[in-house]
VEXDREN-2710 file (C-alpha; in Angstrom, 1 decimal):
% VEXDREN-2710
k/r/px/py/pz
1/MET/-32.0/-19.5/60.7
2/SER/-31.4/-22.4/58.8
3/ARG/-32.0/-26.1/59.9
4/SER/-28.4/-26.4/60.7
5/GLY/-28.3/-23.0/63.2
6/THR/-26.3/-21.1/60.6
7/SER/-28.0/-17.7/59.1
8/THR/-29.8/-18.0/55.4
9/ARG/-28.4/-16.0/52.9
10/ALA/-30.6/-12.6/53.0
11/HIS/-30.9/-10.9/49.3
12/PRO/-33.5/-7.7/49.9
13/PRO/-36.3/-7.9/47.7
14/ILE/-35.5/-5.7/44.7
15/ALA/-39.1/-5.9/42.9
16/PRO/-41.3/-3.1/45.3
17/ILE/-37.9/-1.1/45.1
18/LEU/-38.1/-1.2/41.4
19/LEU/-41.9/-0.7/41.3
20/THR/-41.9/2.2/43.9
21/ALA/-39.0/4.0/41.6
22/ALA/-40.9/3.4/38.4
23/GLY/-44.0/4.4/39.9
24/ALA/-42.7/7.8/41.2
25/LEU/-40.8/8.4/38.1
26/VAL/-44.2/7.3/35.8
27/THR/-46.5/10.0/38.0
28/ALA/-43.9/12.8/37.5
29/ALA/-43.5/12.2/34.2
30/ILE/-47.5/12.0/33.4
31/ALA/-48.1/14.9/35.7
32/VAL/-45.4/17.2/34.2
33/SER/-46.5/16.3/30.3
34/ALA/-50.0/16.6/31.4
35/THR/-49.6/20.5/32.8
36/ARG/-47.4/21.7/30.0
37/GLY/-48.9/19.7/27.0
38/LEU/-46.8/17.3/24.7
39/GLU/-44.3/18.7/22.3
40/GLN/-44.9/17.6/18.8
41/PRO/-48.0/15.5/19.7
42/SER/-48.4/13.5/16.6
43/VAL/-44.7/12.2/16.9
44/ALA/-45.6/11.2/20.6
45/ILE/-49.0/9.6/19.3
46/ALA/-46.7/7.8/16.5
47/PHE/-44.2/6.3/19.0
48/ALA/-46.8/5.2/21.7
49/LEU/-48.9/3.3/19.3
50/PHE/-45.7/1.7/18.1
51/ILE/-44.9/0.8/21.6
52/ALA/-48.0/-0.6/22.1
53/VAL/-48.0/-2.8/19.3
54/GLY/-44.9/-4.0/20.5
55/GLU/-46.4/-5.0/23.9
56/LEU/-49.3/-6.6/22.2
57/VAL/-46.9/-8.9/19.9
58/ARG/-44.3/-9.6/23.3
59/ILE/-42.8/-12.9/23.4
60/THR/-41.3/-15.0/26.3
61/LEU/-37.5/-16.3/26.0
62/PRO/-35.6/-19.0/27.2
63/GLY/-35.2/-18.6/31.0
64/GLU/-38.8/-16.9/31.2
65/ARG/-37.7/-13.6/30.4
66/GLU/-40.1/-11.5/29.1
67/ALA/-39.6/-9.2/26.2
68/ALA/-40.9/-6.8/23.8
69/PRO/-38.5/-6.2/21.1
70/ILE/-40.3/-4.1/19.1
71/GLY/-41.9/-2.0/21.9
72/ALA/-38.6/-1.6/23.4
73/ALA/-37.2/-0.4/20.0
74/GLY/-39.5/2.2/19.9
75/ALA/-39.3/3.3/23.4
76/LEU/-35.3/3.6/22.9
77/ALA/-36.1/5.4/20.0
78/TYR/-38.0/8.3/21.0
79/ALA/-35.7/8.5/24.0
80/LEU/-32.6/9.0/21.7
81/LEU/-34.5/11.0/18.8
82/PRO/-32.6/14.1/17.6
83/THR/-34.8/15.2/14.8
84/ILE/-38.0/14.6/13.0
85/GLY/-37.4/15.5/9.1
86/THR/-35.8/18.8/9.5
87/ASP/-37.4/19.6/12.7
88/PRO/-35.6/19.0/16.1
89/ALA/-37.1/16.8/18.6
90/ARG/-38.1/19.1/21.2
91/HIS/-39.8/16.5/24.1
92/ASP/-37.8/16.2/27.0
93/ALA/-36.9/13.2/28.9
94/LEU/-39.9/13.3/31.0
95/GLN/-42.3/13.0/27.9
96/ALA/-40.2/10.2/26.7
97/VAL/-40.7/8.3/30.0
98/ALA/-44.8/9.2/29.9
99/VAL/-44.7/8.2/26.3
100/THR/-43.4/5.0/26.8
101/ALA/-45.8/4.2/30.2
102/VAL/-48.8/5.2/28.3
103/GLY/-48.0/2.8/25.2
104/MET/-47.0/0.1/27.4
105/THR/-50.3/0.1/29.2
106/VAL/-52.1/0.2/26.3
107/GLY/-50.3/-3.1/24.8
108/LEU/-50.0/-4.7/28.0
109/LEU/-53.8/-4.2/28.9
110/PRO/-55.2/-7.5/26.7
111/HIS/-52.5/-9.5/28.1
112/ALA/-53.6/-8.5/31.6
113/LEU/-57.2/-8.9/30.9
114/ALA/-56.5/-12.4/29.7
115/GLY/-54.6/-13.3/32.9
116/ARG/-50.9/-13.0/31.0
117/ALA/-50.0/-10.1/32.5
118/PRO/-46.1/-10.3/33.0
119/ALA/-44.0/-10.1/36.2
120/ALA/-44.0/-6.9/38.3
121/ASP/-40.6/-6.2/37.7
122/TYR/-40.8/-6.3/33.9
123/PRO/-42.5/-3.2/33.0
124/ALA/-40.7/-1.5/36.0
125/ARG/-37.3/-2.1/34.3
126/ARG/-38.1/-0.8/31.0
127/ILE/-39.9/2.1/32.6
128/LEU/-36.5/2.7/34.3
129/THR/-34.1/2.2/31.7
130/ILE/-35.7/4.0/29.2
131/GLY/-35.8/6.9/31.9
132/PHE/-32.2/6.4/32.1
133/ALA/-31.4/6.7/28.6
134/ALA/-33.8/9.8/27.9
135/LEU/-32.3/11.8/31.2
136/LEU/-28.6/10.8/29.7
137/PHE/-29.3/11.9/26.2
138/ARG/-32.4/14.5/26.1
139/PRO/-30.9/17.2/28.4
140/ILE/-27.4/17.0/26.3
141/TYR/-29.5/17.1/23.1
142/LEU/-31.7/20.0/24.2
143/GLY/-28.9/22.0/26.0
144/GLU/-28.4/25.8/24.6
145/HIS/-25.1/25.0/23.5
146/PRO/-24.7/21.1/22.5
147/VAL/-21.2/21.2/21.3
148/LEU/-20.2/17.6/21.1
149/LEU/-23.6/17.1/19.1
150/ASP/-23.0/19.4/16.4
151/LYS/-21.5/17.0/14.1
152/GLY/-23.1/14.2/12.9
153/ALA/-20.7/11.5/13.7
154/VAL/-20.1/12.5/17.0
155/LEU/-24.1/12.6/17.4
156/THR/-24.2/9.1/16.0
157/SER/-21.3/7.6/18.4
158/PHE/-23.1/9.4/21.4
159/VAL/-26.5/7.7/20.4
160/VAL/-24.7/4.8/20.0
161/LEU/-22.9/4.8/23.6
162/VAL/-26.0/5.8/25.2
163/ALA/-27.6/2.9/23.8
164/VAL/-24.7/0.0/24.7
165/VAL/-25.1/1.7/28.5
166/THR/-28.8/1.6/28.5
167/ALA/-28.8/-2.4/27.7
168/LEU/-26.0/-2.7/30.3
169/VAL/-28.4/-0.7/33.1
170/ASP/-31.1/-3.4/31.9
171/ALA/-29.4/-6.4/32.3
172/LEU/-27.9/-5.1/35.6
173/LEU/-31.4/-4.8/37.2
174/ALA/-32.5/-8.0/35.7
175/ALA/-29.6/-9.8/37.2
176/ALA/-30.6/-7.7/40.6
177/SER/-33.9/-9.2/40.4
178/LEU/-32.7/-12.9/39.8
179/THR/-30.5/-12.3/42.6
180/SER/-33.4/-11.3/45.0
181/ARG/-35.5/-14.0/44.0
182/ALA/-33.2/-17.1/43.4
183/GLY/-30.2/-16.3/45.4
184/THR/-28.0/-16.3/42.7
185/PRO/-24.8/-14.3/43.2
186/LEU/-25.1/-10.4/41.7
187/GLY/-21.8/-10.9/39.2
188/ALA/-22.7/-14.4/38.0
189/ALA/-26.3/-13.3/37.2
190/PHE/-25.2/-10.3/35.6
191/ILE/-22.9/-12.0/33.1
192/ASN/-25.7/-14.7/32.8
193/GLU/-28.1/-11.7/31.6
194/VAL/-25.4/-9.9/29.6
195/HIS/-25.1/-13.5/27.7
196/ALA/-28.5/-14.3/27.6
197/LEU/-29.8/-11.2/26.1
198/ALA/-26.8/-10.6/23.9
199/GLY/-28.6/-11.5/20.8
200/ILE/-32.2/-10.2/21.1
201/SER/-30.7/-6.9/23.1
202/SER/-28.5/-6.0/20.4
203/ALA/-31.2/-6.1/17.8
204/ILE/-33.4/-3.9/20.0
205/GLY/-30.7/-1.5/20.5
206/ALA/-29.7/-1.4/16.7
207/THR/-33.2/-0.9/15.4
208/GLY/-33.7/1.8/18.0
209/VAL/-30.7/3.6/17.2
210/VAL/-31.7/3.4/13.4
211/ILE/-34.9/4.6/13.8
212/ALA/-33.9/7.4/16.0
213/LEU/-31.3/8.6/13.4
214/ALA/-33.1/8.0/10.5
215/THR/-36.3/9.6/11.1
216/GLY/-34.7/12.6/10.4
217/VAL/-34.3/11.6/6.9
218/MET/-37.2/9.4/6.1
219/GLY/-40.0/11.1/8.9
220/LEU/-41.9/8.8/10.9
221/TRP/-42.3/6.2/7.8
222/ALA/-38.8/5.1/9.6
223/ILE/-40.7/3.5/12.3
224/PRO/-42.4/0.9/10.4
225/ILE/-40.3/0.3/7.8
226/LEU/-37.1/0.0/9.9
227/SER/-38.6/-2.4/12.4
228/ILE/-39.2/-5.3/9.6
229/PRO/-35.8/-6.7/10.2
230/LEU/-36.2/-6.9/14.2
231/LEU/-40.2/-8.2/13.9
232/LEU/-38.6/-11.0/11.5
233/ALA/-35.9/-11.6/14.4
234/GLN/-38.7/-11.7/16.9
235/PHE/-40.7/-14.5/15.0
236/SER/-37.2/-16.5/15.0
237/PHE/-36.7/-16.1/18.8
238/ARG/-40.5/-17.0/19.2
239/ARG/-39.9/-20.2/17.0
240/TYR/-36.6/-21.3/18.7
241/SER/-38.4/-20.7/22.5
242/SER/-41.4/-22.9/21.1
243/ILE/-39.0/-25.6/19.9
244/ARG/-37.4/-25.7/23.2
245/SER/-40.1/-25.9/25.1
246/THR/-41.5/-28.8/22.8
247/TYR/-38.1/-30.5/23.4
248/LEU/-38.3/-29.8/27.4
249/GLN/-41.8/-31.3/27.4
250/THR/-40.8/-34.5/25.2
251/ILE/-38.0/-34.8/28.1
252/ARG/-40.6/-34.4/30.5
253/ALA/-42.7/-37.2/29.1
254/LEU/-39.5/-39.5/28.8
255/SER/-38.8/-39.1/32.4
256/ARG/-42.1/-40.3/33.6
257/VAL/-41.5/-44.0/32.2
258/THR/-39.7/-44.9/35.3
259/GLU/-42.9/-43.9/37.6
260/VAL/-45.1/-45.6/34.9
261/GLY/-43.2/-48.8/35.2
262/GLY/-43.1/-48.5/39.1
263/TYR/-39.4/-47.9/39.4
264/THR/-39.8/-44.5/41.1
265/GLU/-42.4/-42.8/43.0
266/THR/-44.8/-40.5/41.3
267/GLY/-43.4/-36.6/40.5
268/HIS/-39.8/-37.7/41.8
269/ALA/-38.1/-36.9/38.3
270/GLU/-40.0/-33.3/38.7
271/ARG/-39.5/-32.6/42.1
272/VAL/-35.7/-33.4/41.7
273/ALA/-35.4/-31.1/38.6
274/LYS/-37.2/-28.1/39.9
275/LEU/-34.8/-28.3/43.5
276/ALA/-32.1/-28.7/41.2
277/VAL/-32.2/-25.9/39.1
278/ALA/-32.9/-23.4/41.9
279/VAL/-29.6/-24.8/43.5
280/GLY/-27.8/-24.4/40.2
281/ARG/-29.4/-20.9/39.7
282/GLU/-28.1/-20.2/43.2
283/LEU/-24.8/-21.3/42.6
284/GLY/-24.2/-19.3/39.6
285/MET/-24.9/-21.4/36.6
286/ASN/-25.7/-20.0/33.4
287/ASP/-28.8/-20.6/31.4
288/PRO/-27.1/-23.3/29.0
289/GLU/-25.9/-25.1/32.4
290/LEU/-29.4/-25.1/33.8
291/LEU/-30.9/-26.4/30.8
292/ASP/-28.7/-29.1/30.9
293/LEU/-29.1/-30.0/34.4
294/GLU/-32.8/-29.8/34.4
295/TYR/-32.7/-32.1/31.5
296/ALA/-30.2/-34.4/33.5
297/ALA/-32.3/-34.4/36.6
298/LEU/-35.3/-34.9/35.2
299/MET/-33.6/-38.4/33.4
300/HIS/-31.3/-39.0/36.3
301/ASP/-33.3/-42.3/37.0
302/ILE/-33.7/-43.7/33.7
303/GLY/-31.0/-46.2/34.1
304/GLN/-33.4/-47.8/36.5
305/LEU/-35.1/-49.3/33.9
306/SER/-32.3/-51.9/33.3
307/LEU/-33.3/-53.6/36.9
308/THR/-35.3/-57.0/36.8
309/ASP/-37.1/-55.7/40.3
310/PRO/-37.7/-51.9/41.3
311/ILE/-36.0/-50.6/44.2
312/PRO/-38.7/-49.9/46.6
313/GLY/-39.7/-46.5/46.5
314/GLY/-37.0/-46.0/43.6
315/ALA/-34.6/-44.9/46.3
316/THR/-30.9/-45.2/44.9
317/VAL/-29.6/-43.9/48.2
318/VAL/-30.0/-47.2/49.7
319/LEU/-28.0/-49.2/47.1
320/SER/-24.4/-49.6/47.2
321/GLY/-21.8/-47.5/45.4
322/PRO/-21.3/-50.0/42.7
323/GLU/-24.7/-50.1/42.0
324/GLN/-25.8/-46.8/41.6
325/ARG/-22.8/-46.4/39.6
326/ARG/-24.0/-49.4/37.3
327/ILE/-27.7/-47.9/37.1
328/ALA/-25.8/-44.3/36.6
329/GLU/-23.5/-45.6/33.2
330/LEU/-26.6/-47.4/32.1
331/GLY/-29.0/-44.3/32.1
332/ALA/-26.3/-42.2/30.5
333/GLU/-25.7/-45.1/27.4
334/VAL/-29.7/-44.7/26.8
335/ILE/-29.3/-40.9/26.6
336/ARG/-26.3/-41.0/24.6
337/GLN/-28.5/-42.5/21.5
338/ALA/-30.4/-39.2/21.2
339/LYS/-26.8/-38.1/19.7
340/VAL/-27.2/-34.6/20.6
341/LEU/-27.2/-34.7/24.8
342/ASP/-23.8/-35.9/25.1
343/SER/-23.1/-33.4/28.0
344/VAL/-26.4/-34.3/29.5
345/ALA/-25.1/-38.0/29.4
346/TYR/-22.0/-37.2/30.9
347/ILE/-23.9/-35.7/33.9
348/VAL/-26.0/-38.6/34.5
349/GLU/-23.1/-41.0/34.2
350/ARG/-21.2/-38.9/37.1
351/GLN/-24.0/-38.3/39.5
352/SER/-23.0/-41.2/41.5
353/ASP/-19.1/-40.7/41.8
354/ALA/-18.2/-39.2/45.3
355/PHE/-17.2/-35.6/45.8
356/ARG/-14.0/-36.7/47.6
357/ARG/-11.3/-38.9/46.2
358/ARG/-9.9/-41.7/48.4
359/ALA/-7.1/-39.0/48.9
360/GLY/-9.7/-37.0/50.6
361/GLN/-9.4/-34.2/47.9
362/PRO/-12.0/-33.1/45.9
363/ASP/-12.6/-34.7/42.4
364/PRO/-12.0/-31.7/39.7
365/SER/-13.7/-33.1/37.2
366/LEU/-17.1/-34.1/38.8
367/PRO/-19.4/-31.6/37.2
368/LEU/-21.3/-29.3/39.4
369/ALA/-24.4/-30.5/37.7
370/SER/-23.8/-33.9/38.8
371/ARG/-22.9/-32.7/42.7
372/ILE/-26.4/-31.0/42.4
373/ILE/-28.2/-34.2/41.2
374/ARG/-26.5/-36.3/43.7
375/ALA/-27.5/-34.6/46.6
376/VAL/-31.0/-33.5/45.6
377/ASN/-31.9/-37.1/44.7
378/ALA/-30.5/-37.9/48.0
379/TYR/-32.6/-35.6/49.9
380/ASP/-35.5/-36.4/48.0
381/ASP/-35.3/-40.1/48.6
382/LEU/-34.8/-39.4/52.2
383/ALA/-37.5/-36.7/52.7
384/SER/-40.4/-38.4/50.5
385/GLY/-43.2/-39.3/52.6
386/LEU/-42.3/-37.0/55.6
387/PRO/-44.6/-34.3/55.6
388/ASP/-43.6/-33.1/58.9
389/PRO/-40.6/-30.6/59.1
390/ALA/-38.8/-32.2/61.6
391/GLY/-38.6/-35.6/59.5
392/ARG/-37.3/-33.3/56.3
393/ALA/-34.7/-31.4/59.2
394/ARG/-33.4/-35.2/59.6
395/ALA/-33.0/-35.9/56.2
396/LEU/-31.4/-32.7/55.4
397/GLU/-28.9/-33.9/58.7
398/ARG/-28.1/-36.8/57.1
399/LEU/-27.0/-35.2/54.0
400/ARG/-24.6/-33.2/55.9
401/LEU/-23.3/-36.0/57.5
402/SER/-22.4/-37.3/54.2
403/ALA/-20.9/-34.2/53.0
404/VAL/-17.7/-35.0/54.8
405/SER/-16.7/-37.6/51.5
406/GLU/-19.7/-38.2/49.5
407/LEU/-21.4/-34.8/48.8
408/ASP/-20.5/-31.3/47.9
409/PRO/-20.8/-29.4/51.2
410/ARG/-21.3/-26.2/49.2
411/VAL/-24.3/-27.9/47.5
412/VAL/-25.9/-28.9/50.7
413/GLU/-25.9/-25.8/52.4
414/SER/-27.4/-24.3/49.1
415/LEU/-30.2/-26.6/49.3
416/SER/-31.0/-26.1/52.6
417/ARG/-31.3/-22.1/51.8
418/ILE/-33.3/-22.8/49.1
419/LEU/-35.6/-25.2/51.2
420/ASP/-35.4/-22.7/54.1
421/ARG/-36.4/-19.6/52.0
422/SER/-39.6/-21.7/50.2
423/ALA/-42.3/-23.7/51.2
424/ALA/-42.7/-24.8/47.4
425/TYR/-39.6/-27.5/47.6
426/VAL/-40.8/-29.1/50.7
END
């Protein structure tokens, strides 16, 4: 039950389900493959090594998404492989899963030994999506009468179709994991995953399809040669992710100026940003919106630097509406000097505005990010220094009373659910 007595939104944990399903599939695949022996073992070993190398050079994409583009493309290519030279690829779906699992294990082992193992649902999702692709393609291709695949154009179309559907299944599994972990609505999480992975997933899918089809002409040389463009794209994604991480670190450093100057309590900006992003994620905000929200939450108090005397404890919640608005506007003006953060500046500028206008109707122009920052900032101001749950519950109850006019009730209830679910925010 939540602090208000209403039930907390419950989402069944998806990670154990994914791990169980993937574990069962891998166990069956390895057992069957070991019993029958590998079909075309040299091809299987080549793809397993390719997948392992891809896992070794995996990257972390924005949103803390684990990705191994080279390994994923190699696994997809093996699952959809029609021929090697003039010989048909005779491996079945279970062997495709077994080879993928072995390659991933070899590639992830150095990361695990170094303490950089990915989240548990990452390898599970990979196994399940590759298993899905293999089960969709290989039984039809290996059938006694593959009428639909007699012609090259039909085969190519079918391979592309399977690759597209597999990418959507992977996005759906990722969305289900996010919904289970953060409470994000499944539909919004799925759309966000599709948008977030569109660039890299399309490159992975295209490379996997091209390798699978070109192996019939080029043999196994298709694997290293045709993976070069994806490797270059991976370096570009890695560079972009590094720049974004550096940018965020810079903004975090700037957000501490108010703490160093004694205007806000230590850790206030970080706490507000962390909790605001959690609320935004549960309310279905996408990655670009969450990034702007995080930037704005980190810098929401920067306008306090204009004050002659710091507010006791930095708690802007005790100020009058005009005073809060002046600080917000000054902070927005400072942020606008960066020339590239206009959307963040607007969020900061509107953070002091009431949710409802004088007529009692919600203000449709008020950004959701501004509403979130206002509520989360007020909570942190009120709950700061209250280690006991009862004190924090009283702070939350004060927010609910303000939700009649000042705060967005939907944001306040989301905040309550998140505080109920995780002790990391309290």
